[in-house]
C-alpha positions, -999 to +999 in steps of 0.1 A: +437-245+528+435-249+567+402-271+567+376-265+594+342-279+590+327-247+585+351-240+556+334-266+540+301-252+543+288-283+566+261-262+588+249-278+617+237-267+648+251-279+681+239-263+712+264-258+741+245-275+762+247-306+745+284-304+739+290-296+777+269-323+788+286-348+766+321-331+772+315-339+812+318-373+806+350-369+791+366-353+821+353-377+846+361-406+826+392-401+811+428-384+817+446-398+787+450-383+749+433-412+726+448-413+694+438-435+662+441-437+624+466-441+597+490-470+597+512-448+579+516-418+605+510-444+633+550-448+639+554-408+639+523-405+665+542-431+688+571-416+690+558-381+695+538-396+723+564-418+740+586-384+737+555-361+752+550-391+779+585-388+793+587-350+787+554-336+802+533-344+834+508-356+812+503-398+804+519-412+775+488-411+747+471-444+735+477-447+701+460-472+680+464-480+640+430-488+622+436-470+589+431-437+579+393-444+566+387-465+602+404-436+622+380-408+606+350-432+609+356-438+648+367-398+654+333-386+634+311-406+656+307-384+683+321-360+711+328-375+746+350-397+763+338-430+742+352-410+710+389-402+701+406-373+704+428-373+676+428-392+643+456-398+622+453-399+581+477-405+552+453-383+529+432-353+534+395-357+549+372-360+526+338-338+526+317-372+532+338-376+563+334-337+573+298-341+569+295-371+589+314-356+615+291-322+617+261-346+617+274-362+652+278-326+667+316-322+655+318-286+639+354-279+649+382-299+635+416-285+637+437-302+607+476-303+610+496-314+583+528-328+594+551-337+561+551-358+532+559-397+528+561-419+493+545-448+489+566-479+477+564-510+458+589-527+475+599-564+470+627-588+492+665-579+487+665-620+479+657-612+443+661-580+416+649-544+421+617-539+398+618-511+374+585-502+366+565-477+352+529-462+364+516-478+330+528-509+342+514-508+377+477-498+362+482-527+336+491-553+365+467-542+390+435-528+374+401-549+373+397-537+334+422-526+312+421-507+275+418-535+243+417-506+217+403-475+214+373-468+237+372-502+247+379-522+277+382-560+290+387-577+321+424-576+331+440-611+315+474-606+327+490-632+350+529-625+348+547-589+349+560-602+315+526-602+298+522-566+312+558-557+298+581-578+278+610-561+300+599-572+334+603-606+349+582-639+340+569-643+374+535-644+386+517-608+396+513-611+432+510-577+451+503-574+489+488-544+497+464-522+521+424-525+523+399-498+512+402-484+547+436-477+542+446-438+532+479-455+514+454-474+494+435-442+484+470-425+475+479-458+460+451-460+435+448-419+431+485-413+424+500-447+408+468-463+395+452-430+379+488-420+371+492-451+346+456-450+336+454-417+321+490-423+300+458-434+277+450-404+259+414-416+250+406-425+288+424-392+302+397-375+276+370-392+293+376-376+329+358-346+313+335-363+295+322-391+323+339-387+356+322-415+373+333-440+346+368-426+344+373-431+383+358-466+379+380-476+354+413-460+366+408-465+406+392-502+405+419-527+416+415-563+406+400-587+426+410-620+411+436-630+439+465-609+422+463-582+445+460-593+482+448-574+511+473-579+538+455-556+564+469-523+584+500-537+593+526-528+572+554-546+594+535-580+585+540-570+548+577-566+552+576-602+569+558-617+540+577-603+512+606-621+532+591-651+532+580-646+495+607-633+477+586-636+444+558-608+459+556-571+458+541-552+485+527-516+491+535-495+521+550-460+531+585-448+526+590-451+564+587-489+567+609-492+534+634-470+555+631-489+586+633-519+569+661-515+542+681-544+553+652-568+541+632-552+512+641-526+484+620-501+467+613-506+430+625-479+406+588-457+391+594-435+363+628-437+365+630-425+402+642-443+431+620-437+463+648-422+483+642-393+508+656-367+486+636-378+457+604-374+479+613-344+493+621-328+459+588-344+444+609-363+419+593-394+426+558-398+413+541-416+440+542-392+470+512-379+494+513-353+525+502-369+562+482-351+585+461-354+619+428-342+630+419-328+664+386-323+677+387-288+692+361-293+719+381-319+737+411-297+738+411-280+774+389-309+787+411-342+779+442-333+797+475-324+772+460-323+738+476-287+734+509-295+745+506-328+724+501-308+696+528-282+700+550-313+706+544-325+673+547-292+656+579-285+673+611-281+649+626-308+670+600-335+660+593-326+625+620-304+614+646-313+590+669-323+616+640-334+637+638-370+655+608-380+630+632-381+600+649-406+616+619-425+615+614-416+575+589-387+578+598-363+551+596-325+565+579-298+546+598-269+540+610-242+566+582-220+552+556-244+549+562-255+585+563-222+596+526-215+579+510-245+594+527-239+630+515-205+628+481-219+621+479-247+647+489-218+671+460-195+662+431-222+661+446-246+693+457-211+712+486-229+718+506-197+731+512-211+766 
């Protein structure tokens, strides 16, 4: 579904005078697009920005990696030159974020889905490839784990062998993104919850007590086993090279770009490959987005043209330059659908 604030029934009255005053500052103070958000989408947005800067009369956009949650917080803070025009996200915008945007006068948000990405658990090529199930992932990283029907205990597992006798007898040490990251959000929803609901009594809990279910399935342990490594996925890759016994969590594109240093774990029998993610076989994959402040279009120069560059088949298509960076493209039909929606709402018929 193409998402705009009014579709989510968030009603906020913003007078034209207020918008006109706030946007006047943009026209006077800034002639360069400002983009924030997801570290996963960051390399794709950066390449598009560089191509855009070289092939158009507009300045190259400034792209900053702040994490999906951090980017949406900045994006939703207001309209005007102090606030970003676009935010990247490795998850869909939340209703609470739409409400925050609306509260601050941002009532027209254009959503653009750009493709797909897989979340990998990788380790150094100096050691063996891990073969994990989603259940293994949950039992290794959850704060609390099942201890019989209807009971839980604080996670006692110290090594991977404690989790599953077939796994190495090495300490569980996982480097991953912080709570502000869309990768973290998607990981707990797809991997952690995916393993959590393999326990039938927990899966049944979702209908009876959704809050307790989510708390159990989504809460990562805080005893030093999971180490928050910031929003810089390249830094995680470097740390894995220095510590071959650790695993790291990041987007497939970073695995693809560092294939000489790290290798992705097999999860539920599927390798994190371009083909497996595109086919939906790999279990930990998610869509990628960027969001545009419609009030800034036509005021900050080049926003429509940047959107046109990103949604052109030469960029996001099957043979587009973004696939070289690890983006998993949408199908021809899905790209055509999103392209049409973007053109209609952003008036890209230039």
